[in-house]
Structure formats: structure tokens, C-alpha cells
Biotite code that builds the C-alpha atoms (Angstrom):
import biotite.structure as struc

atoms = struc.array([
    struc.Atom([42.758, 8.668, -40.419], chain_id="A", res_id=1, res_name="UNK", atom_name="CA", element="C"),
    struc.Atom([40.472, 10.435, -42.309], chain_id="A", res_id=2, res_name="UNK", atom_name="CA", element="C"),
    struc.Atom([43.110, 11.975, -44.766], chain_id="A", res_id=3, res_name="UNK", atom_name="CA", element="C"),
    struc.Atom([44.258, 8.314, -45.405], chain_id="A", res_id=4, res_name="UNK", atom_name="CA", element="C"),
    struc.Atom([40.894, 7.423, -46.353], chain_id="A", res_id=5, res_name="UNK", atom_name="CA", element="C"),
    struc.Atom([40.398, 10.302, -48.687], chain_id="A", res_id=6, res_name="UNK", atom_name="CA", element="C"),
    struc.Atom([43.431, 9.487, -50.415], chain_id="A", res_id=7, res_name="UNK", atom_name="CA", element="C"),
    struc.Atom([42.518, 6.046, -50.700], chain_id="A", res_id=8, res_name="UNK", atom_name="CA", element="C"),
    struc.Atom([39.368, 6.773, -52.664], chain_id="A", res_id=9, res_name="UNK", atom_name="CA", element="C"),
    struc.Atom([40.119, 10.073, -54.092], chain_id="A", res_id=10, res_name="UNK", atom_name="CA", element="C"),
    struc.Atom([44.234, 9.959, -54.330], chain_id="A", res_id=11, res_name="UNK", atom_name="CA", element="C"),
    struc.Atom([44.777, 13.126, -56.642], chain_id="A", res_id=12, res_name="UNK", atom_name="CA", element="C"),
    struc.Atom([42.633, 14.913, -54.727], chain_id="A", res_id=13, res_name="UNK", atom_name="CA", element="C"),
    struc.Atom([44.322, 18.426, -52.893], chain_id="A", res_id=14, res_name="UNK", atom_name="CA", element="C"),
    struc.Atom([43.561, 18.011, -49.126], chain_id="A", res_id=15, res_name="UNK", atom_name="CA", element="C"),
    struc.Atom([43.914, 21.658, -47.120], chain_id="A", res_id=16, res_name="UNK", atom_name="CA", element="C"),
    struc.Atom([43.588, 21.217, -43.162], chain_id="A", res_id=17, res_name="UNK", atom_name="CA", element="C"),
    struc.Atom([42.222, 24.411, -41.571], chain_id="A", res_id=18, res_name="UNK", atom_name="CA", element="C"),
    struc.Atom([42.573, 23.202, -37.979], chain_id="A", res_id=19, res_name="UNK", atom_name="CA", element="C"),
    struc.Atom([42.540, 20.411, -35.601], chain_id="A", res_id=20, res_name="UNK", atom_name="CA", element="C"),
    struc.Atom([41.292, 19.993, -31.947], chain_id="A", res_id=21, res_name="UNK", atom_name="CA", element="C"),
    struc.Atom([38.361, 22.434, -32.224], chain_id="A", res_id=22, res_name="UNK", atom_name="CA", element="C"),
    struc.Atom([36.701, 22.703, -28.581], chain_id="A", res_id=23, res_name="UNK", atom_name="CA", element="C"),
    struc.Atom([32.645, 22.985, -29.039], chain_id="A", res_id=24, res_name="UNK", atom_name="CA", element="C"),
    struc.Atom([30.626, 22.726, -32.001], chain_id="A", res_id=25, res_name="UNK", atom_name="CA", element="C"),
    struc.Atom([30.267, 26.631, -31.858], chain_id="A", res_id=26, res_name="UNK", atom_name="CA", element="C"),
    struc.Atom([34.163, 27.081, -31.984], chain_id="A", res_id=27, res_name="UNK", atom_name="CA", element="C"),
    struc.Atom([34.124, 24.945, -35.047], chain_id="A", res_id=28, res_name="UNK", atom_name="CA", element="C"),
    struc.Atom([30.973, 26.819, -36.482], chain_id="A", res_id=29, res_name="UNK", atom_name="CA", element="C"),
    struc.Atom([32.353, 30.078, -36.081], chain_id="A", res_id=30, res_name="UNK", atom_name="CA", element="C"),
    struc.Atom([35.727, 29.206, -37.879], chain_id="A", res_id=31, res_name="UNK", atom_name="CA", element="C"),
    struc.Atom([34.186, 27.620, -40.528], chain_id="A", res_id=32, res_name="UNK", atom_name="CA", element="C"),
    struc.Atom([31.958, 30.712, -41.174], chain_id="A", res_id=33, res_name="UNK", atom_name="CA", element="C"),
    struc.Atom([34.772, 32.713, -40.979], chain_id="A", res_id=34, res_name="UNK", atom_name="CA", element="C"),
    struc.Atom([37.307, 30.839, -43.037], chain_id="A", res_id=35, res_name="UNK", atom_name="CA", element="C"),
    struc.Atom([35.277, 29.276, -45.967], chain_id="A", res_id=36, res_name="UNK", atom_name="CA", element="C"),
    struc.Atom([34.533, 32.530, -48.034], chain_id="A", res_id=37, res_name="UNK", atom_name="CA", element="C"),
    struc.Atom([38.241, 32.317, -48.965], chain_id="A", res_id=38, res_name="UNK", atom_name="CA", element="C"),
    struc.Atom([38.087, 29.106, -50.167], chain_id="A", res_id=39, res_name="UNK", atom_name="CA", element="C"),
    struc.Atom([37.525, 27.882, -54.027], chain_id="A", res_id=40, res_name="UNK", atom_name="CA", element="C"),
    struc.Atom([33.836, 27.748, -54.501], chain_id="A", res_id=41, res_name="UNK", atom_name="CA", element="C"),
    struc.Atom([33.814, 24.593, -55.865], chain_id="A", res_id=42, res_name="UNK", atom_name="CA", element="C"),
    struc.Atom([35.361, 23.142, -52.871], chain_id="A", res_id=43, res_name="UNK", atom_name="CA", element="C"),
    struc.Atom([34.177, 20.303, -50.648], chain_id="A", res_id=44, res_name="UNK", atom_name="CA", element="C"),
    struc.Atom([34.521, 21.067, -46.969], chain_id="A", res_id=45, res_name="UNK", atom_name="CA", element="C"),
    struc.Atom([34.804, 18.362, -44.393], chain_id="A", res_id=46, res_name="UNK", atom_name="CA", element="C"),
    struc.Atom([34.123, 19.669, -40.669], chain_id="A", res_id=47, res_name="UNK", atom_name="CA", element="C"),
    struc.Atom([33.743, 17.199, -38.067], chain_id="A", res_id=48, res_name="UNK", atom_name="CA", element="C"),
    struc.Atom([33.043, 18.567, -34.316], chain_id="A", res_id=49, res_name="UNK", atom_name="CA", element="C"),
    struc.Atom([30.702, 15.661, -33.296], chain_id="A", res_id=50, res_name="UNK", atom_name="CA", element="C"),
    struc.Atom([29.818, 15.144, -29.777], chain_id="A", res_id=51, res_name="UNK", atom_name="CA", element="C"),
    struc.Atom([26.651, 13.341, -30.678], chain_id="A", res_id=52, res_name="UNK", atom_name="CA", element="C"),
    struc.Atom([28.404, 10.655, -32.907], chain_id="A", res_id=53, res_name="UNK", atom_name="CA", element="C"),
    struc.Atom([26.512, 7.216, -32.924], chain_id="A", res_id=54, res_name="UNK", atom_name="CA", element="C"),
    struc.Atom([23.184, 8.646, -31.763], chain_id="A", res_id=55, res_name="UNK", atom_name="CA", element="C"),
    struc.Atom([19.881, 9.939, -34.213], chain_id="A", res_id=56, res_name="UNK", atom_name="CA", element="C"),
    struc.Atom([21.827, 12.987, -34.949], chain_id="A", res_id=57, res_name="UNK", atom_name="CA", element="C"),
    struc.Atom([22.148, 13.114, -38.904], chain_id="A", res_id=58, res_name="UNK", atom_name="CA", element="C"),
    struc.Atom([25.115, 12.947, -41.146], chain_id="A", res_id=59, res_name="UNK", atom_name="CA", element="C"),
    struc.Atom([24.570, 15.502, -44.206], chain_id="A", res_id=60, res_name="UNK", atom_name="CA", element="C"),
    struc.Atom([25.909, 16.965, -47.117], chain_id="A", res_id=61, res_name="UNK", atom_name="CA", element="C"),
    struc.Atom([24.693, 20.647, -47.841], chain_id="A", res_id=62, res_name="UNK", atom_name="CA", element="C"),
    struc.Atom([24.840, 22.161, -51.224], chain_id="A", res_id=63, res_name="UNK", atom_name="CA", element="C"),
    struc.Atom([25.693, 26.120, -50.840], chain_id="A", res_id=64, res_name="UNK", atom_name="CA", element="C"),
    struc.Atom([24.648, 28.944, -53.337], chain_id="A", res_id=65, res_name="UNK", atom_name="CA", element="C"),
    struc.Atom([27.924, 29.548, -54.037], chain_id="A", res_id=66, res_name="UNK", atom_name="CA", element="C"),
    struc.Atom([28.595, 26.003, -55.208], chain_id="A", res_id=67, res_name="UNK", atom_name="CA", element="C"),
    struc.Atom([30.828, 24.714, -52.110], chain_id="A", res_id=68, res_name="UNK", atom_name="CA", element="C"),
    struc.Atom([29.421, 21.384, -50.365], chain_id="A", res_id=69, res_name="UNK", atom_name="CA", element="C"),
    struc.Atom([29.615, 21.337, -46.653], chain_id="A", res_id=70, res_name="UNK", atom_name="CA", element="C"),
    struc.Atom([30.127, 17.457, -45.426], chain_id="A", res_id=71, res_name="UNK", atom_name="CA", element="C"),
    struc.Atom([29.417, 16.769, -41.437], chain_id="A", res_id=72, res_name="UNK", atom_name="CA", element="C"),
    struc.Atom([26.893, 16.299, -38.593], chain_id="A", res_id=73, res_name="UNK", atom_name="CA", element="C"),
    struc.Atom([23.667, 18.066, -38.516], chain_id="A", res_id=74, res_name="UNK", atom_name="CA", element="C"),
    struc.Atom([24.362, 19.311, -34.970], chain_id="A", res_id=75, res_name="UNK", atom_name="CA", element="C"),
    struc.Atom([24.461, 23.255, -35.918], chain_id="A", res_id=76, res_name="UNK", atom_name="CA", element="C"),
    struc.Atom([27.835, 23.055, -37.431], chain_id="A", res_id=77, res_name="UNK", atom_name="CA", element="C"),
    struc.Atom([27.340, 23.605, -40.924], chain_id="A", res_id=78, res_name="UNK", atom_name="CA", element="C"),
    struc.Atom([24.634, 26.501, -41.274], chain_id="A", res_id=79, res_name="UNK", atom_name="CA", element="C"),
    struc.Atom([26.462, 29.340, -40.333], chain_id="A", res_id=80, res_name="UNK", atom_name="CA", element="C"),
    struc.Atom([29.162, 28.441, -42.888], chain_id="A", res_id=81, res_name="UNK", atom_name="CA", element="C"),
    struc.Atom([26.486, 27.712, -45.814], chain_id="A", res_id=82, res_name="UNK", atom_name="CA", element="C"),
    struc.Atom([25.096, 31.278, -45.012], chain_id="A", res_id=83, res_name="UNK", atom_name="CA", element="C"),
    struc.Atom([28.482, 32.959, -45.491], chain_id="A", res_id=84, res_name="UNK", atom_name="CA", element="C"),
    struc.Atom([28.477, 30.779, -48.801], chain_id="A", res_id=85, res_name="UNK", atom_name="CA", element="C"),
    struc.Atom([25.000, 32.386, -49.969], chain_id="A", res_id=86, res_name="UNK", atom_name="CA", element="C"),
    struc.Atom([23.215, 30.159, -48.211], chain_id="A", res_id=87, res_name="UNK", atom_name="CA", element="C"),
    struc.Atom([21.952, 26.409, -48.454], chain_id="A", res_id=88, res_name="UNK", atom_name="CA", element="C"),
    struc.Atom([19.958, 25.589, -51.430], chain_id="A", res_id=89, res_name="UNK", atom_name="CA", element="C"),
    struc.Atom([19.668, 21.706, -51.185], chain_id="A", res_id=90, res_name="UNK", atom_name="CA", element="C"),
    struc.Atom([21.040, 19.100, -48.495], chain_id="A", res_id=91, res_name="UNK", atom_name="CA", element="C"),
    struc.Atom([20.735, 15.434, -48.112], chain_id="A", res_id=92, res_name="UNK", atom_name="CA", element="C"),
    struc.Atom([21.217, 12.907, -45.467], chain_id="A", res_id=93, res_name="UNK", atom_name="CA", element="C"),
    struc.Atom([24.476, 10.830, -45.646], chain_id="A", res_id=94, res_name="UNK", atom_name="CA", element="C"),
    struc.Atom([22.796, 6.877, -45.868], chain_id="A", res_id=95, res_name="UNK", atom_name="CA", element="C"),
    struc.Atom([23.779, 5.489, -48.802], chain_id="A", res_id=96, res_name="UNK", atom_name="CA", element="C"),
    struc.Atom([26.072, 2.367, -47.498], chain_id="A", res_id=97, res_name="UNK", atom_name="CA", element="C"),
    struc.Atom([28.273, 2.328, -50.625], chain_id="A", res_id=98, res_name="UNK", atom_name="CA", element="C"),
    struc.Atom([29.630, 5.350, -49.770], chain_id="A", res_id=99, res_name="UNK", atom_name="CA", element="C"),
    struc.Atom([30.572, 3.906, -45.965], chain_id="A", res_id=100, res_name="UNK", atom_name="CA", element="C"),
    struc.Atom([33.390, 2.219, -44.554], chain_id="A", res_id=101, res_name="UNK", atom_name="CA", element="C"),
    struc.Atom([32.491, -1.225, -43.013], chain_id="A", res_id=102, res_name="UNK", atom_name="CA", element="C"),
    struc.Atom([32.155, -2.054, -40.365], chain_id="A", res_id=103, res_name="UNK", atom_name="CA", element="C"),
    struc.Atom([30.790, 1.261, -39.311], chain_id="A", res_id=104, res_name="UNK", atom_name="CA", element="C"),
    struc.Atom([32.165, 2.538, -36.139], chain_id="A", res_id=105, res_name="UNK", atom_name="CA", element="C"),
    struc.Atom([29.514, 4.147, -33.492], chain_id="A", res_id=106, res_name="UNK", atom_name="CA", element="C"),
    struc.Atom([32.245, 6.553, -32.579], chain_id="A", res_id=107, res_name="UNK", atom_name="CA", element="C"),
    struc.Atom([34.369, 7.260, -35.420], chain_id="A", res_id=108, res_name="UNK", atom_name="CA", element="C"),
    struc.Atom([32.086, 8.786, -38.295], chain_id="A", res_id=109, res_name="UNK", atom_name="CA", element="C"),
    struc.Atom([34.477, 10.988, -39.273], chain_id="A", res_id=110, res_name="UNK", atom_name="CA", element="C"),
    struc.Atom([36.633, 8.015, -40.742], chain_id="A", res_id=111, res_name="UNK", atom_name="CA", element="C"),
    struc.Atom([33.947, 5.954, -41.749], chain_id="A", res_id=112, res_name="UNK", atom_name="CA", element="C"),
    struc.Atom([31.202, 8.118, -43.292], chain_id="A", res_id=113, res_name="UNK", atom_name="CA", element="C"),
    struc.Atom([32.231, 11.649, -43.547], chain_id="A", res_id=114, res_name="UNK", atom_name="CA", element="C"),
    struc.Atom([35.607, 11.383, -45.129], chain_id="A", res_id=115, res_name="UNK", atom_name="CA", element="C"),
    struc.Atom([34.007, 8.673, -47.835], chain_id="A", res_id=116, res_name="UNK", atom_name="CA", element="C"),
    struc.Atom([31.485, 10.890, -48.398], chain_id="A", res_id=117, res_name="UNK", atom_name="CA", element="C"),
    struc.Atom([33.802, 14.056, -49.009], chain_id="A", res_id=118, res_name="UNK", atom_name="CA", element="C"),
    struc.Atom([36.258, 12.140, -51.096], chain_id="A", res_id=119, res_name="UNK", atom_name="CA", element="C"),
    struc.Atom([33.248, 10.677, -53.548], chain_id="A", res_id=120, res_name="UNK", atom_name="CA", element="C"),
    struc.Atom([32.021, 14.390, -53.984], chain_id="A", res_id=121, res_name="UNK", atom_name="CA", element="C"),
    struc.Atom([35.042, 15.443, -54.615], chain_id="A", res_id=122, res_name="UNK", atom_name="CA", element="C"),
    struc.Atom([35.164, 12.730, -57.533], chain_id="A", res_id=123, res_name="UNK", atom_name="CA", element="C"),
    struc.Atom([31.848, 13.825, -58.918], chain_id="A", res_id=124, res_name="UNK", atom_name="CA", element="C"),
    struc.Atom([29.422, 11.883, -57.221], chain_id="A", res_id=125, res_name="UNK", atom_name="CA", element="C"),
    struc.Atom([26.301, 13.566, -56.731], chain_id="A", res_id=126, res_name="UNK", atom_name="CA", element="C"),
    struc.Atom([24.834, 15.076, -53.267], chain_id="A", res_id=127, res_name="UNK", atom_name="CA", element="C"),
    struc.Atom([21.470, 13.205, -54.476], chain_id="A", res_id=128, res_name="UNK", atom_name="CA", element="C"),
    struc.Atom([23.321, 9.874, -54.756], chain_id="A", res_id=129, res_name="UNK", atom_name="CA", element="C"),
    struc.Atom([23.997, 9.870, -50.793], chain_id="A", res_id=130, res_name="UNK", atom_name="CA", element="C"),
    struc.Atom([20.438, 9.634, -49.467], chain_id="A", res_id=131, res_name="UNK", atom_name="CA", element="C"),
    struc.Atom([17.428, 11.240, -48.843], chain_id="A", res_id=132, res_name="UNK", atom_name="CA", element="C"),
    struc.Atom([16.908, 15.026, -49.053], chain_id="A", res_id=133, res_name="UNK", atom_name="CA", element="C"),
    struc.Atom([16.394, 17.110, -45.798], chain_id="A", res_id=134, res_name="UNK", atom_name="CA", element="C"),
    struc.Atom([14.512, 20.109, -45.866], chain_id="A", res_id=135, res_name="UNK", atom_name="CA", element="C"),
    struc.Atom([17.310, 22.973, -45.289], chain_id="A", res_id=136, res_name="UNK", atom_name="CA", element="C"),
    struc.Atom([14.616, 24.592, -42.932], chain_id="A", res_id=137, res_name="UNK", atom_name="CA", element="C"),
    struc.Atom([14.901, 21.499, -40.758], chain_id="A", res_id=138, res_name="UNK", atom_name="CA", element="C"),
    struc.Atom([18.755, 21.654, -40.405], chain_id="A", res_id=139, res_name="UNK", atom_name="CA", element="C"),
    struc.Atom([19.728, 22.164, -36.905], chain_id="A", res_id=140, res_name="UNK", atom_name="CA", element="C"),
    struc.Atom([20.910, 25.569, -35.820], chain_id="A", res_id=141, res_name="UNK", atom_name="CA", element="C"),
    struc.Atom([22.819, 26.498, -32.677], chain_id="A", res_id=142, res_name="UNK", atom_name="CA", element="C"),
    struc.Atom([21.023, 29.187, -30.237], chain_id="A", res_id=143, res_name="UNK", atom_name="CA", element="C"),
    struc.Atom([22.125, 32.558, -31.384], chain_id="A", res_id=144, res_name="UNK", atom_name="CA", element="C"),
    struc.Atom([25.077, 33.796, -28.864], chain_id="A", res_id=145, res_name="UNK", atom_name="CA", element="C"),
    struc.Atom([24.208, 36.391, -26.293], chain_id="A", res_id=146, res_name="UNK", atom_name="CA", element="C"),
    struc.Atom([25.561, 40.127, -26.830], chain_id="A", res_id=147, res_name="UNK", atom_name="CA", element="C"),
    struc.Atom([24.454, 42.987, -24.548], chain_id="A", res_id=148, res_name="UNK", atom_name="CA", element="C"),
    struc.Atom([25.771, 46.404, -25.046], chain_id="A", res_id=149, res_name="UNK", atom_name="CA", element="C"),
    struc.Atom([25.535, 49.434, -23.405], chain_id="A", res_id=150, res_name="UNK", atom_name="CA", element="C"),
    struc.Atom([27.700, 52.796, -23.062], chain_id="A", res_id=151, res_name="UNK", atom_name="CA", element="C"),
    struc.Atom([30.532, 51.943, -21.125], chain_id="A", res_id=152, res_name="UNK", atom_name="CA", element="C"),
    struc.Atom([29.427, 48.120, -20.826], chain_id="A", res_id=153, res_name="UNK", atom_name="CA", element="C"),
    struc.Atom([29.617, 44.942, -23.381], chain_id="A", res_id=154, res_name="UNK", atom_name="CA", element="C"),
    struc.Atom([28.577, 41.282, -22.105], chain_id="A", res_id=155, res_name="UNK", atom_name="CA", element="C"),
    struc.Atom([29.329, 38.650, -24.515], chain_id="A", res_id=156, res_name="UNK", atom_name="CA", element="C"),
    struc.Atom([29.433, 34.735, -24.995], chain_id="A", res_id=157, res_name="UNK", atom_name="CA", element="C"),
    struc.Atom([32.747, 33.759, -26.046], chain_id="A", res_id=158, res_name="UNK", atom_name="CA", element="C"),
    struc.Atom([32.793, 31.843, -29.289], chain_id="A", res_id=159, res_name="UNK", atom_name="CA", element="C"),
    struc.Atom([35.980, 30.256, -29.532], chain_id="A", res_id=160, res_name="UNK", atom_name="CA", element="C"),
    struc.Atom([39.562, 30.529, -27.992], chain_id="A", res_id=161, res_name="UNK", atom_name="CA", element="C"),
    struc.Atom([42.328, 30.196, -30.127], chain_id="A", res_id=162, res_name="UNK", atom_name="CA", element="C"),
    struc.Atom([45.423, 28.063, -30.122], chain_id="A", res_id=163, res_name="UNK", atom_name="CA", element="C"),
    struc.Atom([47.418, 31.472, -28.355], chain_id="A", res_id=164, res_name="UNK", atom_name="CA", element="C"),
    struc.Atom([44.618, 31.550, -25.382], chain_id="A", res_id=165, res_name="UNK", atom_name="CA", element="C"),
    struc.Atom([42.869, 34.446, -27.366], chain_id="A", res_id=166, res_name="UNK", atom_name="CA", element="C"),
    struc.Atom([39.477, 34.880, -26.720], chain_id="A", res_id=167, res_name="UNK", atom_name="CA", element="C"),
    struc.Atom([36.864, 35.416, -29.411], chain_id="A", res_id=168, res_name="UNK", atom_name="CA", element="C"),
    struc.Atom([33.890, 37.272, -28.325], chain_id="A", res_id=169, res_name="UNK", atom_name="CA", element="C"),
    struc.Atom([30.124, 37.165, -29.967], chain_id="A", res_id=170, res_name="UNK", atom_name="CA", element="C"),
    struc.Atom([30.252, 40.931, -30.136], chain_id="A", res_id=171, res_name="UNK", atom_name="CA", element="C"),
    struc.Atom([31.556, 42.581, -32.993], chain_id="A", res_id=172, res_name="UNK", atom_name="CA", element="C"),
    struc.Atom([33.063, 46.422, -33.967], chain_id="A", res_id=173, res_name="UNK", atom_name="CA", element="C"),
    struc.Atom([29.789, 47.825, -34.385], chain_id="A", res_id=174, res_name="UNK", atom_name="CA", element="C"),
    struc.Atom([28.834, 46.582, -30.552], chain_id="A", res_id=175, res_name="UNK", atom_name="CA", element="C"),
    struc.Atom([32.616, 47.853, -29.440], chain_id="A", res_id=176, res_name="UNK", atom_name="CA", element="C"),
    struc.Atom([31.439, 51.334, -31.045], chain_id="A", res_id=177, res_name="UNK", atom_name="CA", element="C"),
    struc.Atom([28.201, 51.489, -29.088], chain_id="A", res_id=178, res_name="UNK", atom_name="CA", element="C"),
    struc.Atom([30.146, 50.852, -26.007], chain_id="A", res_id=179, res_name="UNK", atom_name="CA", element="C"),
    struc.Atom([32.103, 53.901, -26.463], chain_id="A", res_id=180, res_name="UNK", atom_name="CA", element="C"),
    struc.Atom([34.973, 52.624, -24.227], chain_id="A", res_id=181, res_name="UNK", atom_name="CA", element="C"),
    struc.Atom([37.931, 54.483, -23.218], chain_id="A", res_id=182, res_name="UNK", atom_name="CA", element="C"),
    struc.Atom([41.358, 53.296, -23.158], chain_id="A", res_id=183, res_name="UNK", atom_name="CA", element="C"),
    struc.Atom([41.545, 51.782, -19.900], chain_id="A", res_id=184, res_name="UNK", atom_name="CA", element="C"),
    struc.Atom([38.958, 48.496, -19.102], chain_id="A", res_id=185, res_name="UNK", atom_name="CA", element="C"),
    struc.Atom([38.432, 45.742, -17.015], chain_id="A", res_id=186, res_name="UNK", atom_name="CA", element="C"),
    struc.Atom([37.480, 42.215, -18.115], chain_id="A", res_id=187, res_name="UNK", atom_name="CA", element="C"),
    struc.Atom([35.458, 40.180, -15.842], chain_id="A", res_id=188, res_name="UNK", atom_name="CA", element="C"),
    struc.Atom([34.781, 36.336, -16.069], chain_id="A", res_id=189, res_name="UNK", atom_name="CA", element="C"),
    struc.Atom([32.043, 36.112, -13.940], chain_id="A", res_id=190, res_name="UNK", atom_name="CA", element="C"),
    struc.Atom([34.557, 35.587, -10.742], chain_id="A", res_id=191, res_name="UNK", atom_name="CA", element="C"),
    struc.Atom([37.460, 37.733, -11.159], chain_id="A", res_id=192, res_name="UNK", atom_name="CA", element="C"),
    struc.Atom([38.118, 41.214, -12.602], chain_id="A", res_id=193, res_name="UNK", atom_name="CA", element="C"),
    struc.Atom([41.616, 42.129, -14.780], chain_id="A", res_id=194, res_name="UNK", atom_name="CA", element="C"),
    struc.Atom([42.384, 45.464, -16.001], chain_id="A", res_id=195, res_name="UNK", atom_name="CA", element="C"),
    struc.Atom([43.183, 45.664, -19.769], chain_id="A", res_id=196, res_name="UNK", atom_name="CA", element="C"),
    struc.Atom([43.801, 48.260, -22.575], chain_id="A", res_id=197, res_name="UNK", atom_name="CA", element="C"),
    struc.Atom([41.591, 49.020, -25.392], chain_id="A", res_id=198, res_name="UNK", atom_name="CA", element="C"),
    struc.Atom([44.003, 48.580, -28.709], chain_id="A", res_id=199, res_name="UNK", atom_name="CA", element="C"),
    struc.Atom([44.627, 47.372, -32.230], chain_id="A", res_id=200, res_name="UNK", atom_name="CA", element="C"),
    struc.Atom([47.472, 45.002, -31.674], chain_id="A", res_id=201, res_name="UNK", atom_name="CA", element="C"),
    struc.Atom([48.821, 42.526, -28.922], chain_id="A", res_id=202, res_name="UNK", atom_name="CA", element="C"),
    struc.Atom([51.413, 44.727, -28.299], chain_id="A", res_id=203, res_name="UNK", atom_name="CA", element="C"),
    struc.Atom([49.052, 47.713, -27.396], chain_id="A", res_id=204, res_name="UNK", atom_name="CA", element="C"),
    struc.Atom([48.925, 46.152, -24.465], chain_id="A", res_id=205, res_name="UNK", atom_name="CA", element="C"),
    struc.Atom([51.635, 45.773, -21.154], chain_id="A", res_id=206, res_name="UNK", atom_name="CA", element="C"),
    struc.Atom([53.526, 42.639, -21.253], chain_id="A", res_id=207, res_name="UNK", atom_name="CA", element="C"),
    struc.Atom([51.853, 39.790, -19.674], chain_id="A", res_id=208, res_name="UNK", atom_name="CA", element="C"),
    struc.Atom([48.557, 42.174, -19.597], chain_id="A", res_id=209, res_name="UNK", atom_name="CA", element="C"),
    struc.Atom([45.143, 41.859, -21.161], chain_id="A", res_id=210, res_name="UNK", atom_name="CA", element="C"),
    struc.Atom([44.201, 44.049, -24.525], chain_id="A", res_id=211, res_name="UNK", atom_name="CA", element="C"),
    struc.Atom([40.529, 44.289, -26.014], chain_id="A", res_id=212, res_name="UNK", atom_name="CA", element="C"),
    struc.Atom([40.748, 44.192, -29.727], chain_id="A", res_id=213, res_name="UNK", atom_name="CA", element="C"),
    struc.Atom([39.010, 43.486, -32.926], chain_id="A", res_id=214, res_name="UNK", atom_name="CA", element="C"),
    struc.Atom([40.654, 40.663, -34.430], chain_id="A", res_id=215, res_name="UNK", atom_name="CA", element="C"),
    struc.Atom([40.749, 39.490, -38.340], chain_id="A", res_id=216, res_name="UNK", atom_name="CA", element="C"),
    struc.Atom([36.853, 38.092, -38.371], chain_id="A", res_id=217, res_name="UNK", atom_name="CA", element="C"),
    struc.Atom([35.437, 41.458, -36.966], chain_id="A", res_id=218, res_name="UNK", atom_name="CA", element="C"),
    struc.Atom([34.700, 40.190, -33.516], chain_id="A", res_id=219, res_name="UNK", atom_name="CA", element="C"),
    struc.Atom([35.813, 41.663, -30.266], chain_id="A", res_id=220, res_name="UNK", atom_name="CA", element="C"),
    struc.Atom([38.265, 39.612, -28.835], chain_id="A", res_id=221, res_name="UNK", atom_name="CA", element="C"),
    struc.Atom([40.444, 39.679, -25.481], chain_id="A", res_id=222, res_name="UNK", atom_name="CA", element="C"),
    struc.Atom([44.523, 38.608, -25.976], chain_id="A", res_id=223, res_name="UNK", atom_name="CA", element="C"),
    struc.Atom([47.377, 38.830, -23.364], chain_id="A", res_id=224, res_name="UNK", atom_name="CA", element="C"),
    struc.Atom([50.346, 40.290, -24.407], chain_id="A", res_id=225, res_name="UNK", atom_name="CA", element="C"),
    struc.Atom([53.308, 37.453, -24.990], chain_id="A", res_id=226, res_name="UNK", atom_name="CA", element="C"),
    struc.Atom([50.771, 35.113, -23.124], chain_id="A", res_id=227, res_name="UNK", atom_name="CA", element="C"),
    struc.Atom([47.401, 33.504, -22.865], chain_id="A", res_id=228, res_name="UNK", atom_name="CA", element="C"),
    struc.Atom([44.159, 35.343, -21.797], chain_id="A", res_id=229, res_name="UNK", atom_name="CA", element="C"),
    struc.Atom([42.919, 31.900, -21.145], chain_id="A", res_id=230, res_name="UNK", atom_name="CA", element="C"),
    struc.Atom([45.318, 31.206, -18.466], chain_id="A", res_id=231, res_name="UNK", atom_name="CA", element="C"),
    struc.Atom([44.120, 34.426, -16.894], chain_id="A", res_id=232, res_name="UNK", atom_name="CA", element="C"),
    struc.Atom([40.436, 33.943, -17.393], chain_id="A", res_id=233, res_name="UNK", atom_name="CA", element="C"),
    struc.Atom([40.076, 30.542, -17.833], chain_id="A", res_id=234, res_name="UNK", atom_name="CA", element="C"),
    struc.Atom([36.995, 29.221, -19.775], chain_id="A", res_id=235, res_name="UNK", atom_name="CA", element="C"),
    struc.Atom([34.247, 31.329, -19.279], chain_id="A", res_id=236, res_name="UNK", atom_name="CA", element="C"),
    struc.Atom([30.912, 31.021, -20.967], chain_id="A", res_id=237, res_name="UNK", atom_name="CA", element="C"),
    struc.Atom([31.073, 34.747, -21.476], chain_id="A", res_id=238, res_name="UNK", atom_name="CA", element="C"),
    struc.Atom([33.148, 37.679, -20.183], chain_id="A", res_id=239, res_name="UNK", atom_name="CA", element="C"),
    struc.Atom([32.163, 41.374, -19.308], chain_id="A", res_id=240, res_name="UNK", atom_name="CA", element="C"),
    struc.Atom([33.960, 44.387, -20.139], chain_id="A", res_id=241, res_name="UNK", atom_name="CA", element="C"),
    struc.Atom([33.762, 47.887, -18.636], chain_id="A", res_id=242, res_name="UNK", atom_name="CA", element="C"),
    struc.Atom([35.404, 50.967, -18.338], chain_id="A", res_id=243, res_name="UNK", atom_name="CA", element="C"),
])
């Protein structure tokens, strides 16, 4: 429906879908931060992971130093991507009703607020036209993800789980080097522990077994060769890896 709204306002605008069905604001923020540096610098990015829709949370457009515009809820989703694009240089609240659909739904601002804003921005409407300026220092930011690392042990928050059931952790390649693991590992979800191997590819683990590796975003991740790490580990907020 958001694509239909954009097509109705700006039919010549090219739309590229990044992903759908993201579970959680932190997961969305992580994916945006890792992905948007590969996009054209003049792009308008629409992102909606919005559990606070209909409340007092703000709807915003953020201008980045790289030139891209970010449209979405002010709930921590957008600032990491803005940082990856050289930082935010300005932000405006989306309050101008002529750039919204009416009647305005209380639970579908993606369709009624964010998609129209993104379409009008793509047509050249300036961010200032959408509403009052927002101090970029007042934009909501998520709490920093937790990482605790020492020789032979690494505990980290889970940032997101992808469609294949791979768990991306807040820890990075630097943290993995600090842990100085051997090849044989144990991965714990806080309730159970599972054998794993340190590897570079999914196939470095035995079929059906866990492998710990550095993913394409530079983060420590846990996968299951030919299956889903999520099916084994569930949905833990954090995991602990030991050797």
C-alpha cells in the first residue's frame, strides 16, 4: 500500500525495496546502517518500524551530510543510518497536512504520513516545507547494544535475525579477535548451550550444527549449516560464546 501511495504521487520515481517484516526497531536500525551507504547519495529512504504509531512520537525527515534524506518515526530507527551517511545536518517534523493522506489512520502512518512525505521529497519538495525544525540532538537514539569480551568468552546482544535464522550480534570482528577463540566453541542462549565451530563460511560447520563467523556487515554472527540457528537458540536477547 505504501508503494501504491508513492506511485500515485510520484509515478516516475524508482522504488527499491530493501526488506519487509523486520522484527524490532533495533533490527531495522541495524539493517539501515549497514545498507544505506551502498545507495545513491541523493536517495530518499523510507523506513517504518513503528510500534509507537499513533502516540506522541514524532514523524521526521532527516537530512544527512551525504545528501540522502531519511523518512520515518523518531524512535531510534533512523539515527544510526544518518551516522553512516556522514551524520545528520538537519531534521524536520512531518506535520504539514497537505503532504499527508486524509483521513489519517491512527495505526498506519506508513501509508498516510511517511509514504506521502517520501514521494513529495522525491519530487523536490524541501524538508523545511513539512514542518518545524527538530534539534538533531533531540532525535531519539536507542541505548547502546551490550558487548562484554574477554579471552575465551564473548557475550553480546542480538541485533537482528535474518530470514535464514542467522543471528547477527552486536560484537564485531575486533571483539572476536580479542576473545582469541579456538576452533571448538559453545554458544549459550542463557538456558541451553550448543556446540559450535569458528568458521568463515556456513559450510565450515557440520550439517545441522552451529558456526560462528564474521558476517558481511563486519559483525559476529551465529548460523546453522543448512538449517536455522534461531530454531536451535530461540529468540534470545543476547548470547554467550565460550571456548
